[in-house]
N, C-alpha and C positions, 0 to 999 in steps of 0.2 A: 502493500499499499504506499502510494506516495506521500511524504509528508508535508503539508501546506508551508508554503514559503516564505519567511520569517519577516515581520511588520517591522522591527526594529534591527538595527545591528549595533553592539557598542565598540567603540574603535577607541584604544588606551594606548599613553604612552606618547611623550611630547613630539618626537618626530612625526609621530603617525596624524595625530590632531591636526598641528600645523600647520600639515599637509591639506588636509582635508577644509580648512578654514581658508586655503588663500585657494587652494584648487575646485572648489566644490560646496561651497558654506549652504549652498540650500539645502543639501539634504539633512544637516542637524536641526535637531529638535528640541534638546537638551543637552546641559552641556555640567558637568561636574569636576573642582579642584580641590586638592587639601593648603592649607594656609602656605604651605611655604612654596607652595607655585605660583601665590600674588604678585609677584613680580614681572613676572612670563606672560599673564593671562589676559593683562587690561586690554590690547586689541577684541579678543577672544567674547571677553564681557560687552566691552561698547558694542559689537556688530548684535548678541543677545539681545541686548539691551534696546537697541534700536529696530529692531522686529518683534521686539516681546515676546520671547522665548524664553523658556525658563532658566535659569542657570545659579548654581549656591558653592559656597565653599563647604565640605563637608569632613567629617574625621577619617579616620585611615580606616575604621572599621567598616563606615557605611560606604564608604570608596568601595572596598572589595565588597561587599553586599552586590551593590551598582553593575560593578564593574564584572561580577562572577568570576575573579581571580585576584591574588594578590598581587601579580603582576601588571600591574597598571600605571605605575611611575607617574602616581600621584594627580593624573589627569584623563578624565574620561570622557569622551562625546557618544552622547546616544544618534545614530542619522539614521534615515531612510538607507533600507539595505540599496546598493549599485547595481543597476539591470546589467545584463551583459548580454547587448544585440548579437544576432546570427552573423556570421561570417558572410561576407558579402564579397565576389569574387569579383565586383566592379571599383570595390574600395580598396581590394587588394593588389590587382593591379595599378590604383593611382599609386599607392606605396610603392612598389616595387620600381614608378619610375624613379621616386627620388634614391635608387639605388643602397635603399639602407636592409638589411639580410632583418629575417623575421624570425621567432624561435615557438616552437607549436608543442604543446605537451598535450600527450597523452597516456593518459592514466596513474600522473604522478599523484600520489592519493594523499599524502603527508602535507598537510595544510601550512606546516612547518619550511620543507621544500619549496612551496610555492611562495611562499612568501619571501625568502631568501632571493630565490631566480627573479620575484619584481626587484628586490630592493638592486641587485647587479645589474637588471638590464637599465633600472632606470639610473644607476652610477655612473655606463658609460655612456647614454643619451639616446636609447633605444626608445622609442614609442608605441610600438605596437606589441601586442602576446597575443595568441590564441591558446585557447583551450579546446578540447574535444568532449564530444557527449561521452566517453569513456564512462561506464558505468564506476570503478574506480579515481576518477580525475575529482581530485578537490577543488570546492570552488572558494568563492573568495570571501571566508570564515571570519572572526574574530582573532583570532588565533595567525590568520594571515596576514592580516591589516596590521597585527601588531610585531610581525619579525620583518616584515616591507618597511617598516620604518619611514614609514610616506610612499614609497616605490608604486604603490601600486595606483597614486593620485595621477601619475604621469604617464601611465600607458594608455592610450586606446586597447581593452579587452573585448576579444570577438568569441562565438565558441560554433564549433564548426560541427554540425551532424557530418554522420555518413563521413569521415575524415580519410579513408583511403580513397574515394571519390574525388574529393574536394582535393587531394594532393594531387592529383592526377592531372588536373584542370589547373595550377597550380602551376605548373613547369613549365605553362609558357612563358610565366614572367620569374620562375626561379625557380633555381637551382635545389632542388628539393633531397636531402637528405637526412638517412636516419642516424644512430648513435646506437653502438653497438658493441660489446664483446667480442675480441677475434679480431679477424683478418680484416681490416676495409681500408680505403684511402687516408693517405696523412690531411691533417688539419690545415695546410698549407694550399693543399690544391683545391679549396671553397675560395680561396680569394683568384683565382685563374680562370673561371668562368665569367662572360658578360653579364651573367645574370644574377644577380644578388642572392645569399644562399636561403632557404627555408628551413629551421633546422628544427629537427622532430625527436624532441626526447621524451622518455618511457618510464612504466611505471620500475618502480625501484627495485622490487624484487623479481619478476616476471620479465622488464624489460619492454620492446616494440611489440605489439601482437603481430602474427605471420601479417597477415594482409594490411597490415602499414606496411612494417619494411617493405614487401611485398610494391606497394606506390611510390617505392622513394627511386630515384636516379640511382642515388648509391649509399655507403655507410661507412661515416667516420668511426675512427677509433681510436683514442686516444695511448701510445705505447707509455705501458708502464715500467715499473722493476716485477713484477710479478711478486715479490712481496705481499699482496693482498691481492686479493680478485679484479676488484673493481672502488671507481671513485664514487662520492655519495653523487646525484645528479644535480644537486644543487652547486657542486662543487666543479662537475663536468659542465654546466651554464655559464658559471665563471669562466672558466678559461676560455671554452668557443668564442663567448661574450667581449672578452678581450681580444681577442684574435680579430671579430669579425667588428670591431667596435666602429660606430660612425664615424668620418674622415672628413675633415674640412672640404668645402668642394675644390680647394686648391689641390688634394693628396688622390682624393677620389678618384680612380679610372674612368674612363667616360665609358657610356655604353650607348649602343645603336637605341633610338628611342623606338615604342612598340607604337602602332595605329592606337587610340585610343580604343576601348572597348566596356558597353557597359558604362551605364550611370555610378559614378562615385556619391555617394552617399554624405552627405556634409560632418565632417569629423570636428573635434575640439573639445574644451571644456563647457558644458553647460552655465548658462549665465545665471548668476543670483538672481532671486525674483523676489519681494518680498512678502511675510507669511504671516497669519494670524498664530500667535499661541496658541497649543492645541489645552 
């Protein structure tokens, strides 16, 4: 039986809350903080007061109850969940025209890994992340927000259904590569194709599903010493993100533009709009 969607999400920790206020403050319904955070939350409180939304200082015990965890960093925003639109191939075509690689997660089940990957991608200046409809795939949970340290607010996130078919269609614009143990192409070859790379990362225990791997043009493997079997998926993502990080126009290889295909949906950060206090 499917669970109903969450009506609110609790976002904790100063980096995550600050990014939410900066990028998408209209989602914030209520705001709480401890006394030691007072010097840092003046602008946040002013925003909440302007739009007549509840906010107040609370003690440590009450904040832990509100946050649902002791790992709240002294500050919690209760917000509307962020919707994840479906992957639009016309939009992905436009992303590819910028020359920026794309990271795709298929069955990455640990929300901490999702948060760590989002933090890494935002750190290196990536703009887009795709997650699949794999039943094990983690979503935008409270723990993912906490570990991402604000990184999720800087990424456009889309969900791909029937990922193998979507990957086949993405191959016009991207070099689609999976990640797996064993023999694969070297990381260096990913930058030699005129298309940007679309890197697919799989489940922590089982790797990528067979159908997903079959839809990839190549498999990349990071060579190690052999002393341990593999890297954590977020560590793999960090290494690949550093190697493929967006470059300035002066250093980015030139690409032959493809003819436009499909209509790109508008992208960007939703604008704040006044809302009455609940």
